[in-house]
N, C-alpha and C positions, 0 to 999 in steps of 0.2 A: 080353490083348495090348494093347488100347487104352489101358489104364491105364499099361502099361510105356512106350508111345510118348509119352504125356503127360508122364511123369516125365523121359524123355529130352529132350523139348522144354524143360522147365523147367531141366534141367541145362545145356543149351546156352545158354539165356537167362541163366542165372547166370554162365556162363563169359564171355559177351559183356559183361555188366554189369561184371564184374571187370576185364576187359581195358580197357574204356572208362575206368573209374575210374583204373587204373594209368597209362594213357597221359596222361590229363588231369592227374593228380597230378605226374608227372614233367615235363610240359611247363610247369607252373606253378612259378615259382621263389620264391613268396612264403613257403614253409616251408623251414627249414634241411634239408639233405640227410639228416642223421641222423633227423630227424622223419619225413621221407618214407620212409626205409628201415623204420622201426618200423611205420608205418601200413601199408606195403606187405606186410610180413611178417604182420601181424595179419590183413589182408584175405585173404591167400592161405590162412592157416591156417583162417579161418572158411569159406572156399570149400571146402577139403578136408573140413572137418567136414560141411558141408551136402551135398556131392556124394555122400557115403556114405549119406545118408538118402533114404528114399523119400517124404518128407513134402512135399507140394505147398505147404503153408503156410510151411515153413522156407525153401523156395526163393523164394517171393514176398517174404518179409521180407528175405532177403539181397539180392534184386534191388533192392528199394526202398532198402536201406542203401547200395548202391553208386551208384544213379542219383541220389539226392538230393545227395550231396556232389559228384558229377560235374557236375551242372547248376550247383551253387554255384561250383565252380572254373571252369567254362566262363564263367559270368556274370562272375566276378571278372576273368578274363583279358580279356573283351570290354570291361569298364570301363576297364582299364588301356590297352588298345589305342586307346580313343577319345581319350585325352589326347595321343597321339602321331600324330595325323592332320593336323597343321597345318604340317609341316616342308617340304613340297615346294614350296609357293608362297607368295608375299607378294602383297598387293593394293595397287596404286597408284591413288589416287583423285584426280581432277581436277575442279574446280568452275568453272562459268561464273557470274560474279557481276556484280551491278550495284548502284549506289547505290539505297537504298530510295526516295529522293525522285525518282529518275528513273522516269518513268511508262512506260518502254519495256516492251513485252510480247513474248512469243515470236512472236505474229502480226505485230507491227509491225517486226520486224527486216528490214532490206533491205540493198541493196548500199552504201548510204551509212553504215550503222551501223559505228562504229569499234570493232574488237576489239583487245585488247592482250594480249600474252603475253611471258613472260620468255625471254631467249636462253639461260637456264640449263637449260631442259628438255633431257633427253637425246633422241637421235634417235628412239627408239621412241615417246616421248611426243609429239614433233612429228608423227610419222606417224599416231599414233592420233587426235590433235586434227584433223589435216587430213582424215582419213577420216570422222570424226564430222561435221565441218562439211559435207563434201561430200554426206553422206547426208541431212542435214537441209535444206539450202538449194540451190536450183537457180541460184544466182547467185554471182559471184566475191566472196569475203569481203574486206572492207577491213581487212586485218590490219596492226597496228603492233607494234613490239617495245619491250621495256624491259630494263633491266640485271638486274633480279631481281623476285621476287614482291612485295617491298617497294615497288619502283619502280612496279610495276603498280598497286598499291593507291593510291600517291600520285598517279599520273596519272589514276586514276578520280576521286579527290577534286578534282583540278585541272581536270577536264572534258576532258582530252586523249583519254581512252578512255571508251566507253559500256559496254562489256562487258569484264571482265577474266577471264583464264584463270589459275587459281591451283592450285598443288599443295597438296592438303589437308594434307600432312605438315608444311607450314611455317606453317599457320594459327595454331597455338599461339604460335609465335615472333612472328608479326605482331601478335597480340593484346597481347604485352608492350609493343610500341611504340604500338599503336592499341587501347587497352582498350575502346573503343566500337565496334570492328569489327563484331561480331555484330549490334549494333543498327542500324548504318549501312548494312549490305549485305544484299541478298537473293540467294539462289541460284536461278538460272534452271533449270539442270539439271547433272547430274554424269555423268561417265563413269568406268569402272574398267578396269584392266588387271591381269591376273595375271602375275606375274613368277616364273619358275622359279628356285629357289634351289639353288645348288651345295651339296653335302654337305661340310662342313668338320669333321665329327666326327673326333676323335682318340681312338679307343676304347681303353679299358683294362679290366682286371678290377676293377670298382669295389669288390668286397668283399675284394680283396687288395692292390691298388696305389693309391697316392696319385693324386688327380686334381683338376683345377681346373674350377669351374663359374662362368660369368659370369651373375650375376643382373641382368637388364636390366628396369628398370621404365619403362613408357611412360605418358605423361600423357593417356590417352584412355579412354573407356568404349566398350563395344560390341565389334565383331569384332576378335579378336586379330591377324588376318592383315593389317590395315591398317598401312601404314608410318607411323611417328610418331617424334618425338624420343625419344631414350633418356635420360630424366631421372634415372634411378637406375642407377649402374654399380658393382656390388660383386663383387669376386672372392672366391669361396669355395674355399679350399684344404682338401680333405678327405683326411686320412690315416687309413685304417681300421685300420692296424697299431698306431698309437699312440693312436688314439681322440681325435684332435685336429681342430678346425676353425678355420682362420684366416680372418678376414674383412678384406678390404682395400677401402676406399672410394676412388673416384676422383671428384673434383668434376665435376659436369655441365658446368661452364664451362672445364674444363681445355683449354688451347690446344695441340692436338696435330696431327701430320700424318696426313691421312686416307689409308690404304692403298688405298682404292678410287678415289681421285681424284689419283693420281700425287703423293702426299704433300703435297697442298695443305693449308695450315693452317686450322683451324676449331675451334669449340667441340665437345667430345666429344659433347654432347647432340645436335648436328646430324647425327652419323654415322647415327643411326636413320632419318633421312630417306632414306638410300640402302640401307637394309635391315640386318638384324641381322648378316649376314656382314661388312658394312663395320665395324660396331662391334667385333665380335670381333677381326677382323684388325688393326684400328687399335690396339686395346689390346695385342694380342700384340706388335706392332712397337714400340709406345711403351715397354712395360715390359721387353720382351725375354724373353717366356715363351711357352709353348704353352697354349692353353685347350682343354680336352677337350670340354666341353659348354656349352650355354647354356640358361637358363630365362628366358623373356620373359613378363612378365605385366603386366596393367593394374590399375588401382585396384579395378576391379570384382572381379577374381579374388582380390585381396588381402583384401577384405572377406568374400568367400564362405568362404575357408579358416577364418577365425576364427569366423565364424557357425557352422560345423560343429563345430570342436574346442572351442569355448567360450572364456570369458575367459582372457587370458594375463597372466603376471606379467612386467612390463617394468621394467628399471632405468633411472632417469634420473639423470644426473650433476648436473643443476640443478633447482631449482624454477622453473617458468615458466608463464605464461599464453599461450595461442595468440593470434594476431593478431585474432581476432574478440572476444576477451575472454570467451568462453563457457566454454572448457575450461581447467582448471588442473591441472598435474601437479606432484607433490611430488618433492623429492630423495629418491632411494632407490627402493624397489619400488612400482610402481603396478599395480593390477588393472584391465585395460582390456578393454572389449568391442571389436568390430570398428570401430565408428565412432571411438571414442577412440584406438584404435591407429593408425588412418589419419591422424587429426589430429596425433598425436604424431610420426609418421614424416614428415609433410609440412612441419612448422613449421621455419622457418629465421630469420625476422626477429626472433625473441625472443632470439637469441644473438649475441654479439659475433663469434664465429667463423663465423656464417652457415651457408653450405652445408657446411662441414667438420663442424660439430656435427650438422647434419641427417643427414649420412651416417653418423655414429657412432650417432645415435638409430635410424636404419634398421637398423643392425647389431644393436642391442639387440632390436628387434622380431623380426628373423630368428632370433636366439638363442632368444627366448621361444617363437616358433612351433615351432622344431625341438624344444625341450625338451618342449613339449606334445605334439607329434606322436609322439615316441618313448616316451611314457608308455604303460604296458600298457592303460589304459582307452581311449586314443585309437587304438592299433593295431587294436583290434577294429572301429573305424569307418572303416578305410582305404578300403573300397569306396565308402562314402558321401562321403568327402572327395574322392576322385578323381573320382567322378561329378559332384559339385557344381561342380568347376572345370575339367572336361574341355574346355569350349569357351572358356575364358578364359586358358589357358596354352599357350604355344608353346615346345617344347623339342625338342632333338635327342637327348635321352636315350632309349635303347631301353627298352621296357617291361620287358624281362627284367632290365636293370640296376637299375631302380627296385625290382623285386621282390627282387633279390639283396640290396640294401641293407636292405630290410625284414626279410628272412630273417636277415641278419647281426645286426640289432638284436634280433630275437626270440631268436636263438641265444646271443649274447654279452651282451646287456643292457648295451651300452657306455655308460658315463657320460662323454659327450663333454666335452672341455675346449675352451673357446673363447678366442680372442685377437683383439684388434681393432687395426687399423692404418689409416692413410690417407696418401695422397700429398698433399703440401703444395705451395704455390707463392705467387706474388705477384700481386696484382690489377693489371689493366691494361685499356686499351681498344685493340682492334686490329680491322682489317678481316678479315672471314672469307670463306672460299671460297663458302659457300652464300648469303651476303647481301653481295655486293660493293658497294663504294661507301659503306659505313656502318661506323663504328667501334662495336663492341659490347663489352660488359663480358666480359672473359675472365680466366682464371687462368693465368699463365705458370708452367710446372712448375719445381720445384727439381730440378736434376740430381742433387744429393746425396740428396734424398728418393726419387727414382725408383730410384737405385742401391741405397739401403738396402732399399726394398720388394722389389726383385728378390732380394736376398740373403735377406730374411725368407721369401719364397715358396719359394725353393730349399731352404732349411733345413727348412721345414715339410713339404716333400715327402719328405724322407729317412726 
């Protein structure tokens, strides 16, 4: 009797293991449906075979056979979910800085110490700054204002301010005018504010319908949640029915109306200062299209991907040497590791076309990475790839969508066809919304080029 009861327990355990496996298998989209059906049928047939036997060993083997892949699939799902945990909030960082030669310390700050801040801060930032200062000091702050963060820096140099309050998102832009900024200034302290981000996703069935992804590259290392300039802006138009991917580069200095600032004119790269949603909606209005998803990554994540997948084959239109004189690239196919690929993608001064050619080179790197990712050998490393970049990529793609794309590639083995385009314009110097009072280098868009690109995108979506 006891033996019969034990066998019943093992049968129940086998049934539970089977159910857990089937639920996990169905919930995970990384395998094509027909593969899941075959695996499910085989698993059920094995269960029916085992359930008829009175062998304890067979039941244990079956339970292990079900639980091992269940744990693997569960782990795989958790890895994918980790990469999609950055979409709810962005982080705005503000620094209090002083000239290094100024001997001022935190303890010596008093009511006579002159603080300076830009009138360009939004109301929430002003409130945060005031609350921070009120919590630190028990006296009234001697606060002055400036026209912009650039103006704040200049007034620090001129001695009008002793402490400047700067939005960290514009520091890279400041360094372009003041290359010695980091050497000249010390950070006294910083404050951060989390900003909830609206969901602007326009969902589609990615394995059946065409969709557009904005690839936004930011020029910082470290936490991906920090707001920063959007230095790389590439539209990727994916048509799974035709097996085509069209890449469209928009120069970082393109002079466009910002949708988040009442259509005030500025360089596209500065839209990232106001968050990825501002960049997406600005490009949507500028080109006249809908962007379904975005992928925002920094240079750290870029290197990590190639470190995992291995060297990539990148085509170069020209032979050139980078600005350091260390790296040389030949015309044609180049085998590049992560560091070389990064140098290749960032170089612009070696080309007469400058940022336009850099954008096209970035497209070549994207093509090379995609081609490497869809190779059978790399698809087996997908968990490792996702795990390595989970904290360095910010995207509003759903994990199920990414898994569906992987399943589509496994099922169809699509040989994707690429095409490259860019929006052109003329160089100029104009005042910008984010840096008022200064004329900066910009690219005035060609209306004809913008119109043509819109037609190209709409055709690619069909």
